Biopython code that builds the backbone (N, CA, C, O; Angstrom):
import numpy as np
from Bio.PDB.StructureBuilder import StructureBuilder

atoms = [
    (1, "MET", "N", (44.019, 0.419, 60.217)),
    (1, "MET", "CA", (43.513, 1.109, 59.356)),
    (1, "MET", "C", (42.870, 1.998, 59.813)),
    (1, "MET", "O", (41.733, 1.609, 60.078)),
    (2, "LYS", "N", (43.098, 3.391, 60.126)),
    (2, "LYS", "CA", (42.346, 4.514, 60.769)),
    (2, "LYS", "C", (41.514, 5.636, 59.949)),
    (2, "LYS", "O", (42.058, 6.456, 59.209)),
    (3, "ILE", "N", (39.929, 5.549, 60.217)),
    (3, "ILE", "CA", (38.846, 6.350, 59.342)),
    (3, "ILE", "C", (38.308, 7.318, 59.975)),
    (3, "ILE", "O", (37.281, 7.120, 60.624)),
    (4, "ALA", "N", (38.874, 8.510, 59.914)),
    (4, "ALA", "CA", (38.683, 10.102, 60.107)),
    (4, "ALA", "C", (36.960, 9.293, 59.779)),
    (4, "ALA", "O", (36.638, 8.324, 59.091)),
    (5, "VAL", "N", (36.027, 10.416, 60.798)),
    (5, "VAL", "CA", (33.931, 10.503, 60.755)),
    (5, "VAL", "C", (33.802, 11.264, 60.934)),
    (5, "VAL", "O", (33.949, 11.411, 62.147)),
    (6, "ASP", "N", (33.481, 12.393, 60.326)),
    (6, "ASP", "CA", (32.632, 13.766, 60.282)),
    (6, "ASP", "C", (30.772, 12.871, 61.310)),
    (6, "ASP", "O", (29.723, 12.404, 60.866)),
    (7, "ALA", "N", (31.217, 13.036, 62.437)),
    (7, "ALA", "CA", (30.062, 12.236, 63.006)),
    (7, "ALA", "C", (28.816, 13.374, 62.534)),
    (7, "ALA", "O", (27.805, 12.923, 61.997)),
    (8, "MET", "N", (28.930, 14.573, 62.723)),
    (8, "MET", "CA", (28.055, 15.648, 62.610)),
    (8, "MET", "C", (27.307, 15.661, 61.664)),
    (8, "MET", "O", (26.307, 16.376, 61.603)),
    (9, "GLY", "N", (27.744, 14.743, 60.642)),
    (9, "GLY", "CA", (27.250, 15.184, 58.731)),
    (9, "GLY", "C", (26.069, 14.518, 59.033)),
    (9, "GLY", "O", (25.726, 14.099, 60.138)),
    (10, "GLY", "N", (25.387, 14.437, 57.836)),
    (10, "GLY", "CA", (24.516, 14.040, 56.986)),
    (10, "GLY", "C", (23.001, 14.625, 58.127)),
    (10, "GLY", "O", (22.789, 15.284, 59.145)),
    (11, "ASP", "N", (22.083, 13.619, 56.793)),
    (11, "ASP", "CA", (20.888, 13.790, 57.735)),
    (11, "ASP", "C", (20.795, 12.759, 59.346)),
    (11, "ASP", "O", (20.958, 11.543, 59.252)),
    (12, "PHE", "N", (20.534, 13.382, 60.686)),
    (12, "PHE", "CA", (19.809, 12.339, 61.958)),
    (12, "PHE", "C", (21.497, 12.548, 62.032)),
    (12, "PHE", "O", (22.072, 11.528, 61.651)),
    (13, "ALA", "N", (22.094, 13.255, 62.295)),
    (13, "ALA", "CA", (23.451, 13.179, 62.774)),
    (13, "ALA", "C", (23.261, 13.739, 64.437)),
    (13, "ALA", "O", (22.401, 14.514, 64.855)),
    (14, "PRO", "N", (24.310, 13.098, 65.165)),
    (14, "PRO", "CA", (25.366, 12.148, 64.816)),
    (14, "PRO", "C", (24.405, 10.684, 64.864)),
    (14, "PRO", "O", (24.959, 9.633, 64.540)),
    (15, "GLN", "N", (22.695, 10.673, 65.355)),
    (15, "GLN", "CA", (22.419, 8.878, 65.902)),
    (15, "GLN", "C", (23.158, 8.000, 64.562)),
    (15, "GLN", "O", (23.654, 6.878, 64.670)),
    (16, "ALA", "N", (23.083, 8.868, 63.217)),
    (16, "ALA", "CA", (22.511, 7.413, 62.114)),
    (16, "ALA", "C", (24.190, 7.694, 61.911)),
    (16, "ALA", "O", (24.965, 6.926, 61.341)),
    (17, "VAL", "N", (24.296, 8.100, 62.104)),
    (17, "VAL", "CA", (26.256, 8.248, 61.472)),
    (17, "VAL", "C", (27.109, 7.793, 62.591)),
    (17, "VAL", "O", (28.313, 7.939, 62.384)),
    (18, "ILE", "N", (26.627, 7.052, 64.224)),
    (18, "ILE", "CA", (27.287, 6.507, 65.020)),
    (18, "ILE", "C", (26.632, 4.594, 64.885)),
    (18, "ILE", "O", (27.093, 3.543, 65.332)),
    (19, "GLU", "N", (25.545, 4.877, 64.153)),
    (19, "GLU", "CA", (25.277, 3.312, 64.330)),
    (19, "GLU", "C", (25.920, 2.801, 62.974)),
    (19, "GLU", "O", (26.143, 1.617, 62.725)),
    (20, "GLY", "N", (26.164, 3.791, 62.197)),
    (20, "GLY", "CA", (26.686, 2.816, 60.582)),
    (20, "GLY", "C", (28.385, 2.313, 61.290)),
    (20, "GLY", "O", (29.007, 1.251, 61.301)),
    (21, "VAL", "N", (28.618, 3.501, 61.743)),
    (21, "VAL", "CA", (30.369, 3.150, 62.324)),
    (21, "VAL", "C", (30.453, 2.274, 63.366)),
    (21, "VAL", "O", (31.601, 1.972, 63.692)),
    (22, "LEU", "N", (29.518, 1.762, 64.007)),
    (22, "LEU", "CA", (29.344, 0.471, 65.031)),
    (22, "LEU", "C", (29.263, -0.842, 64.477)),
    (22, "LEU", "O", (29.748, -1.871, 64.945)),
    (23, "GLN", "N", (28.574, -0.694, 63.391)),
    (23, "GLN", "CA", (28.333, -1.919, 62.659)),
    (23, "GLN", "C", (29.376, -2.445, 61.843)),
    (23, "GLN", "O", (29.601, -3.639, 61.648)),
    (24, "ALA", "N", (30.327, -0.954, 61.134)),
    (24, "ALA", "CA", (31.622, -1.247, 60.220)),
    (24, "ALA", "C", (32.629, -1.805, 61.839)),
    (24, "ALA", "O", (33.504, -2.670, 61.829)),
    (25, "ARG", "N", (32.255, -1.169, 62.837)),
    (25, "ARG", "CA", (33.496, -1.252, 63.589)),
    (25, "ARG", "C", (33.220, -3.787, 63.561)),
    (25, "ARG", "O", (33.970, -4.763, 63.544)),
    (26, "SER", "N", (31.910, -3.556, 63.573)),
    (26, "SER", "CA", (31.747, -5.039, 64.449)),
    (26, "SER", "C", (32.120, -6.469, 62.800)),
    (26, "SER", "O", (32.238, -7.682, 62.975)),
    (27, "GLU", "N", (32.196, -5.854, 61.632)),
    (27, "GLU", "CA", (32.350, -6.212, 60.978)),
    (27, "GLU", "C", (33.649, -6.243, 60.123)),
    (27, "GLU", "O", (33.933, -6.995, 59.190)),
    (28, "PHE", "N", (34.522, -5.005, 60.810)),
    (28, "PHE", "CA", (35.413, -4.926, 60.173)),
    (28, "PHE", "C", (36.397, -4.928, 61.736)),
    (28, "PHE", "O", (36.172, -3.992, 62.503)),
    (29, "LYS", "N", (37.407, -5.931, 62.135)),
    (29, "LYS", "CA", (37.939, -5.959, 63.489)),
    (29, "LYS", "C", (39.692, -4.862, 63.372)),
    (29, "LYS", "O", (40.451, -4.461, 64.255)),
    (30, "ASP", "N", (39.714, -4.740, 62.008)),
    (30, "ASP", "CA", (40.919, -4.136, 61.671)),
    (30, "ASP", "C", (41.201, -2.631, 61.233)),
    (30, "ASP", "O", (41.975, -1.977, 60.535)),
    (31, "LEU", "N", (40.127, -2.488, 62.047)),
    (31, "LEU", "CA", (39.264, -0.347, 61.496)),
    (31, "LEU", "C", (39.225, -0.089, 62.475)),
    (31, "LEU", "O", (38.482, -0.782, 63.170)),
    (32, "ASP", "N", (39.972, 1.035, 63.143)),
    (32, "ASP", "CA", (39.776, 1.972, 64.149)),
    (32, "ASP", "C", (39.105, 3.130, 63.373)),
    (32, "ASP", "O", (39.242, 3.229, 62.154)),
    (33, "PHE", "N", (38.232, 4.178, 64.249)),
    (33, "PHE", "CA", (37.590, 5.355, 63.987)),
    (33, "PHE", "C", (37.568, 6.191, 64.874)),
    (33, "PHE", "O", (37.058, 5.967, 65.972)),
    (34, "ILE", "N", (38.280, 7.617, 64.452)),
    (34, "ILE", "CA", (38.092, 8.369, 64.848)),
    (34, "ILE", "C", (37.206, 9.941, 64.854)),
    (34, "ILE", "O", (37.568, 10.971, 64.284)),
    (35, "LEU", "N", (36.090, 9.759, 65.597)),
    (35, "LEU", "CA", (35.043, 10.495, 65.316)),
    (35, "LEU", "C", (35.263, 12.071, 65.981)),
    (35, "LEU", "O", (35.713, 12.384, 67.083)),
    (36, "TYR", "N", (34.649, 13.116, 64.614)),
    (36, "TYR", "CA", (35.067, 13.712, 65.388)),
    (36, "TYR", "C", (33.969, 14.582, 65.153)),
    (36, "TYR", "O", (33.387, 14.624, 64.069)),
    (37, "GLY", "N", (33.667, 15.279, 66.141)),
    (37, "GLY", "CA", (32.067, 16.368, 66.660)),
    (37, "GLY", "C", (32.140, 16.570, 68.350)),
    (37, "GLY", "O", (33.036, 16.895, 69.129)),
    (38, "ASP", "N", (31.069, 16.294, 68.454)),
    (38, "ASP", "CA", (30.487, 17.164, 69.344)),
    (38, "ASP", "C", (30.260, 15.959, 70.745)),
    (38, "ASP", "O", (29.157, 15.560, 71.117)),
    (39, "GLU", "N", (31.439, 15.593, 71.282)),
    (39, "GLU", "CA", (31.893, 14.555, 72.486)),
    (39, "GLU", "C", (30.574, 14.319, 73.038)),
    (39, "GLU", "O", (30.021, 13.240, 72.826)),
    (40, "ALA", "N", (29.779, 15.614, 74.019)),
    (40, "ALA", "CA", (28.585, 15.440, 74.474)),
    (40, "ALA", "C", (27.105, 14.683, 73.435)),
    (40, "ALA", "O", (25.986, 14.269, 73.738)),
    (41, "GLN", "N", (27.736, 14.789, 72.379)),
    (41, "GLN", "CA", (26.119, 14.004, 71.538)),
    (41, "GLN", "C", (26.378, 13.038, 71.600)),
    (41, "GLN", "O", (25.612, 12.191, 72.060)),
    (42, "ILE", "N", (28.099, 12.655, 70.964)),
    (42, "ILE", "CA", (28.508, 11.550, 70.492)),
    (42, "ILE", "C", (28.461, 10.528, 71.765)),
    (42, "ILE", "O", (27.640, 9.617, 71.652)),
    (43, "LYS", "N", (29.255, 10.563, 72.987)),
    (43, "LYS", "CA", (29.300, 9.752, 73.538)),
    (43, "LYS", "C", (28.316, 8.813, 73.713)),
    (43, "LYS", "O", (28.663, 7.642, 73.563)),
    (44, "PRO", "N", (26.563, 9.161, 74.143)),
    (44, "PRO", "CA", (25.898, 8.580, 75.104)),
    (44, "PRO", "C", (25.601, 7.729, 73.842)),
    (44, "PRO", "O", (24.556, 7.082, 73.924)),
    (45, "LEU", "N", (26.298, 7.598, 72.705)),
    (45, "LEU", "CA", (25.746, 7.293, 71.548)),
    (45, "LEU", "C", (26.600, 5.280, 71.599)),
    (45, "LEU", "O", (26.277, 4.162, 71.198)),
    (46, "LEU", "N", (27.456, 5.752, 72.155)),
    (46, "LEU", "CA", (28.462, 4.658, 71.775)),
    (46, "LEU", "C", (28.669, 3.778, 73.427)),
    (46, "LEU", "O", (29.100, 4.341, 74.433)),
    (47, "PRO", "N", (28.252, 2.344, 73.361)),
    (47, "PRO", "CA", (28.232, 0.800, 74.216)),
    (47, "PRO", "C", (29.780, 0.740, 74.523)),
    (47, "PRO", "O", (30.088, -0.154, 75.311)),
    (48, "ASP", "N", (30.698, 1.440, 74.100)),
    (48, "ASP", "CA", (32.118, 1.000, 74.147)),
    (48, "ASP", "C", (32.823, 1.691, 73.665)),
    (48, "ASP", "O", (32.413, 2.199, 72.622)),
    (49, "MET", "N", (33.852, 1.977, 74.015)),
    (49, "MET", "CA", (35.246, 2.649, 72.845)),
    (49, "MET", "C", (36.089, 1.553, 72.153)),
    (49, "MET", "O", (36.625, 1.768, 71.066)),
    (50, "ALA", "N", (36.167, 0.692, 72.627)),
    (50, "ALA", "CA", (36.692, -0.154, 71.463)),
    (50, "ALA", "C", (36.930, 0.333, 69.975)),
    (50, "ALA", "O", (36.004, 0.795, 69.308)),
    (51, "GLN", "N", (38.122, 0.217, 69.526)),
    (51, "GLN", "CA", (38.512, 0.780, 67.937)),
    (51, "GLN", "C", (37.859, 2.112, 68.007)),
    (51, "GLN", "O", (37.621, 2.719, 66.963)),
    (52, "LEU", "N", (37.551, 2.608, 69.176)),
    (52, "LEU", "CA", (36.989, 4.363, 68.609)),
    (52, "LEU", "C", (38.144, 5.334, 69.716)),
    (52, "LEU", "O", (38.950, 5.000, 70.584)),
    (53, "SER", "N", (37.721, 6.604, 69.157)),
    (53, "SER", "CA", (38.364, 7.871, 69.480)),
    (53, "SER", "C", (37.269, 9.203, 69.606)),
    (53, "SER", "O", (36.815, 9.447, 68.488)),
    (54, "ILE", "N", (37.018, 9.629, 70.094)),
    (54, "ILE", "CA", (36.596, 11.060, 69.690)),
    (54, "ILE", "C", (37.684, 12.479, 69.391)),
    (54, "ILE", "O", (38.762, 12.253, 69.941)),
    (55, "VAL", "N", (37.681, 13.069, 69.083)),
    (55, "VAL", "CA", (37.996, 14.502, 68.894)),
    (55, "VAL", "C", (36.538, 15.342, 69.084)),
    (55, "VAL", "O", (35.709, 15.287, 68.176)),
    (56, "HIS", "N", (36.282, 16.090, 70.264)),
    (56, "HIS", "CA", (35.640, 17.252, 70.531)),
    (56, "HIS", "C", (36.132, 18.010, 69.449)),
    (56, "HIS", "O", (37.283, 17.988, 69.011)),
    (57, "THR", "N", (34.601, 19.088, 68.807)),
    (57, "THR", "CA", (34.753, 19.984, 67.745)),
    (57, "THR", "C", (33.878, 21.004, 68.425)),
    (57, "THR", "O", (33.075, 20.597, 69.265)),
    (58, "THR", "N", (33.952, 22.281, 68.149)),
    (58, "THR", "CA", (33.049, 23.278, 68.324)),
    (58, "THR", "C", (32.409, 24.111, 67.983)),
    (58, "THR", "O", (31.932, 25.165, 68.404)),
    (59, "GLU", "N", (32.455, 23.039, 66.440)),
    (59, "GLU", "CA", (31.772, 24.123, 64.884)),
    (59, "GLU", "C", (31.263, 22.616, 64.266)),
    (59, "GLU", "O", (31.696, 21.478, 64.452)),
    (60, "LYS", "N", (29.996, 23.215, 63.337)),
    (60, "LYS", "CA", (30.254, 22.172, 62.752)),
    (60, "LYS", "C", (29.102, 22.999, 61.337)),
    (60, "LYS", "O", (28.270, 23.898, 61.458)),
    (61, "ILE", "N", (29.473, 22.331, 60.275)),
    (61, "ILE", "CA", (28.986, 23.369, 58.978)),
    (61, "ILE", "C", (27.864, 22.266, 58.609)),
    (61, "ILE", "O", (27.798, 21.036, 58.612)),
    (62, "ALA", "N", (26.616, 23.868, 58.140)),
    (62, "ALA", "CA", (25.899, 23.179, 57.974)),
    (62, "ALA", "C", (25.101, 22.825, 56.616)),
    (62, "ALA", "O", (25.909, 23.198, 55.766)),
    (63, "GLY", "N", (24.402, 22.509, 56.183)),
    (63, "GLY", "CA", (23.504, 22.677, 54.994)),
    (63, "GLY", "C", (23.763, 23.636, 54.462)),
    (63, "GLY", "O", (24.441, 23.808, 53.449)),
    (64, "ASP", "N", (23.038, 24.625, 55.357)),
    (64, "ASP", "CA", (23.113, 26.202, 54.159)),
    (64, "ASP", "C", (23.723, 26.579, 54.228)),
    (64, "ASP", "O", (23.682, 27.703, 53.729)),
    (65, "ASP", "N", (25.094, 26.138, 54.937)),
    (65, "ASP", "CA", (26.493, 27.232, 55.140)),
    (65, "ASP", "C", (26.771, 26.760, 53.583)),
    (65, "ASP", "O", (26.410, 25.825, 52.869)),
    (66, "GLU", "N", (27.879, 28.293, 53.409)),
    (66, "GLU", "CA", (28.361, 28.398, 51.770)),
    (66, "GLU", "C", (29.415, 27.306, 51.610)),
    (66, "GLU", "O", (29.965, 27.202, 52.706)),
    (67, "PRO", "N", (29.832, 26.630, 50.926)),
    (67, "PRO", "CA", (31.338, 25.407, 50.864)),
    (67, "PRO", "C", (32.585, 25.983, 51.967)),
    (67, "PRO", "O", (33.049, 25.793, 53.091)),
    (68, "VAL", "N", (32.751, 26.934, 50.575)),
    (68, "VAL", "CA", (33.869, 27.712, 50.794)),
    (68, "VAL", "C", (33.878, 28.475, 51.750)),
    (68, "VAL", "O", (34.392, 28.195, 52.833)),
    (69, "ARG", "N", (33.222, 29.705, 51.438)),
    (69, "ARG", "CA", (33.305, 30.613, 52.807)),
    (69, "ARG", "C", (33.045, 29.954, 54.274)),
    (69, "ARG", "O", (33.542, 30.554, 55.227)),
    (70, "ALA", "N", (31.971, 28.230, 54.641)),
    (70, "ALA", "CA", (32.545, 27.296, 55.814)),
    (70, "ALA", "C", (33.979, 27.432, 56.643)),
    (70, "ALA", "O", (34.355, 28.011, 57.662)),
    (71, "ILE", "N", (34.630, 26.474, 55.520)),
    (71, "ILE", "CA", (36.083, 25.677, 55.535)),
    (71, "ILE", "C", (36.485, 26.565, 56.437)),
    (71, "ILE", "O", (36.488, 26.576, 57.668)),
    (72, "ARG", "N", (36.998, 27.693, 55.183)),
    (72, "ARG", "CA", (37.021, 29.194, 55.429)),
    (72, "ARG", "C", (37.226, 29.999, 57.107)),
    (72, "ARG", "O", (38.164, 30.594, 57.637)),
    (73, "ARG", "N", (35.942, 29.671, 57.509)),
    (73, "ARG", "CA", (35.380, 30.601, 58.422)),
    (73, "ARG", "C", (34.876, 29.233, 60.030)),
    (73, "ARG", "O", (34.190, 29.649, 60.964)),
    (74, "LYS", "N", (35.213, 28.237, 60.007)),
    (74, "LYS", "CA", (34.887, 27.226, 60.658)),
    (74, "LYS", "C", (35.931, 26.471, 60.753)),
    (74, "LYS", "O", (35.631, 25.289, 60.585)),
    (75, "LYS", "N", (36.867, 26.621, 60.922)),
    (75, "LYS", "CA", (38.380, 26.186, 60.970)),
    (75, "LYS", "C", (38.178, 24.853, 62.227)),
    (75, "LYS", "O", (38.796, 23.810, 62.010)),
    (76, "GLN", "N", (37.549, 24.924, 63.148)),
    (76, "GLN", "CA", (37.267, 23.656, 64.533)),
    (76, "GLN", "C", (35.645, 22.578, 64.014)),
    (76, "GLN", "O", (35.080, 21.700, 64.666)),
    (77, "ALA", "N", (35.388, 23.009, 62.935)),
    (77, "ALA", "CA", (34.131, 22.162, 62.646)),
    (77, "ALA", "C", (34.587, 20.532, 62.407)),
    (77, "ALA", "O", (35.792, 20.323, 62.548)),
    (78, "SER", "N", (33.846, 19.518, 62.103)),
    (78, "SER", "CA", (33.827, 18.310, 62.103)),
    (78, "SER", "C", (34.343, 18.042, 61.071)),
    (78, "SER", "O", (35.178, 17.137, 61.093)),
    (79, "MET", "N", (34.144, 18.498, 60.212)),
    (79, "MET", "CA", (34.081, 18.188, 58.827)),
    (79, "MET", "C", (35.104, 18.553, 58.852)),
    (79, "MET", "O", (35.882, 17.600, 58.901)),
    (80, "VAL", "N", (35.980, 20.237, 58.840)),
    (80, "VAL", "CA", (37.478, 20.361, 58.374)),
    (80, "VAL", "C", (38.157, 19.708, 59.379)),
    (80, "VAL", "O", (39.340, 19.456, 59.147)),
    (81, "LEU", "N", (37.801, 19.450, 60.199)),
    (81, "LEU", "CA", (38.916, 18.264, 61.477)),
    (81, "LEU", "C", (39.825, 17.051, 61.078)),
    (81, "LEU", "O", (41.006, 16.756, 61.258)),
    (82, "ALA", "N", (38.403, 16.300, 60.255)),
    (82, "ALA", "CA", (38.003, 15.226, 60.230)),
    (82, "ALA", "C", (39.024, 15.190, 58.072)),
    (82, "ALA", "O", (39.538, 14.199, 57.552)),
    (83, "ALA", "N", (38.957, 16.119, 57.677)),
    (83, "ALA", "CA", (39.930, 16.279, 56.256)),
    (83, "ALA", "C", (41.438, 16.859, 56.754)),
    (83, "ALA", "O", (42.382, 16.770, 55.969)),
    (84, "GLN", "N", (41.545, 17.205, 57.531)),
    (84, "GLN", "CA", (42.740, 17.804, 57.982)),
    (84, "GLN", "C", (43.649, 16.583, 58.494)),
    (84, "GLN", "O", (44.865, 16.676, 58.324)),
    (85, "ALA", "N", (42.910, 15.008, 59.349)),
    (85, "ALA", "CA", (43.709, 14.393, 60.429)),
    (85, "ALA", "C", (43.665, 13.719, 58.837)),
    (85, "ALA", "O", (44.891, 13.612, 58.846)),
    (86, "VAL", "N", (43.415, 13.356, 57.933)),
    (86, "VAL", "CA", (43.318, 12.712, 56.209)),
    (86, "VAL", "C", (45.090, 13.492, 55.985)),
    (86, "VAL", "O", (46.194, 12.958, 55.874)),
    (87, "LYS", "N", (44.796, 14.471, 55.991)),
    (87, "LYS", "CA", (46.010, 15.378, 54.902)),
    (87, "LYS", "C", (47.144, 14.863, 55.594)),
    (87, "LYS", "O", (48.081, 14.215, 55.127)),
    (88, "ALA", "N", (46.892, 15.324, 57.059)),
    (88, "ALA", "CA", (48.058, 14.893, 57.796)),
    (88, "ALA", "C", (48.666, 13.535, 58.353)),
    (88, "ALA", "O", (49.489, 13.339, 59.248)),
    (89, "GLY", "N", (48.031, 12.732, 57.582)),
    (89, "GLY", "CA", (48.087, 10.775, 58.139)),
    (89, "GLY", "C", (47.876, 10.741, 58.668)),
    (89, "GLY", "O", (48.098, 9.534, 58.766)),
    (90, "GLU", "N", (47.240, 11.098, 60.027)),
    (90, "GLU", "CA", (47.032, 10.660, 61.115)),
    (90, "GLU", "C", (46.204, 9.718, 60.673)),
    (90, "GLU", "O", (46.437, 8.656, 61.252)),
    (91, "ALA", "N", (45.441, 9.650, 59.990)),
    (91, "ALA", "CA", (44.141, 8.594, 59.517)),
    (91, "ALA", "C", (44.107, 8.443, 57.946)),
    (91, "ALA", "O", (44.561, 9.244, 57.129)),
    (92, "THR", "N", (43.476, 7.252, 57.700)),
    (92, "THR", "CA", (43.654, 6.895, 56.442)),
    (92, "THR", "C", (42.414, 7.039, 55.459)),
    (92, "THR", "O", (42.572, 6.478, 54.374)),
    (93, "ARG", "N", (41.253, 7.672, 55.647)),
    (93, "ARG", "CA", (40.271, 7.953, 54.553)),
    (93, "ARG", "C", (39.320, 8.503, 55.923)),
    (93, "ARG", "O", (39.317, 8.206, 57.118)),
    (94, "TYR", "N", (38.238, 9.818, 54.752)),
    (94, "TYR", "CA", (37.771, 10.288, 55.455)),
    (94, "TYR", "C", (36.055, 9.937, 55.052)),
    (94, "TYR", "O", (35.714, 9.823, 53.875)),
    (95, "SER", "N", (35.164, 9.805, 56.089)),
    (95, "SER", "CA", (34.125, 9.351, 55.563)),
    (95, "SER", "C", (32.700, 10.700, 56.687)),
    (95, "SER", "O", (32.935, 11.320, 57.724)),
    (96, "HIS", "N", (31.787, 10.670, 56.110)),
    (96, "HIS", "CA", (31.246, 11.688, 56.683)),
    (96, "HIS", "C", (29.505, 11.588, 56.162)),
    (96, "HIS", "O", (28.696, 12.434, 56.545)),
]
sb = StructureBuilder()
sb.init_structure("model")
sb.init_model(0)
sb.init_chain("A")
sb.init_seg("    ")
for serial, (resi, resn, name, xyz) in enumerate(atoms, 1):
    if name == "N":
        sb.init_residue(resn, " ", resi, " ")
    sb.init_atom(name, np.array(xyz, "f"), 0.0, 1.0, " ", f" {name:<3s}", serial, name[0])
structure = sb.get_structure()
């Protein structure tokens, strides 16, 4: 099963998100994670790439963005691309 993860979403991202992904990876050997976000910020937080892949994104939706407008305007945002991966069947689930 593949999980699409918005690595740039939430408080203390990407650090907190990556910590959660690494914990889940250690507990669930049958899961693969596709991390969406700024590769330059994500990659240094990863000890290895086992069960992981990164899709570099150039935008992110901030907490103060108006949701519908942000999704329409920020087509390359980590949240948008992760959700699209689920819709396209490239991932089974979405997490942020």
